[in-house]
C-alpha positions, 0 to 999 in steps of 0.5 A: 482109710478103707472104707471097705474093712469092716474092722476099720469101719467097727472102730472108727463107729467106736469112737464116735460113740456108736456099738462097735458090735452092733456095727460089725453085726450090721455090716455083715448082716443083710439088714438094710438091704431092701433100703438101699435096693429102693433107694438105687431103684428111685434114683435110676427112675430120676436119671441117676447115673453118677455120684455125687449128684446134687439137685436144687430146688431151682433145678439146677444140678451139680453131677460128679466131682467139682471143686469145693468152690462150685459147690460151696457157690452153689450151696450159698446161692440155694441157701439164699433162696426160700424153699418153694412149694414145688421143692417141698412136693418134689421131696415129699415124691422122692420120699414116697417113691423110696419108701413105696418099696418097703 
């Protein structure tokens, strides 16, 4: 699958129940560009330079490609911990920054 091929993406979208014509129109338009630019700017402000990047509530990060086992271990550890107030506050701050540019 070539994810840069609009025809393939539209076909895949149709397979999962989306309107292929709407997907084709979206892919050839500037719709969503402002939102993407705002998210990229917010990521840069947070120091994101590599994807994927996983930031966990306890401050640990996994940057770049990692093994499935390592990612699974980290997710299990995080899933076993309650979400703290600091994490909720950071998530709200990120959302606010990302939408500030709209």
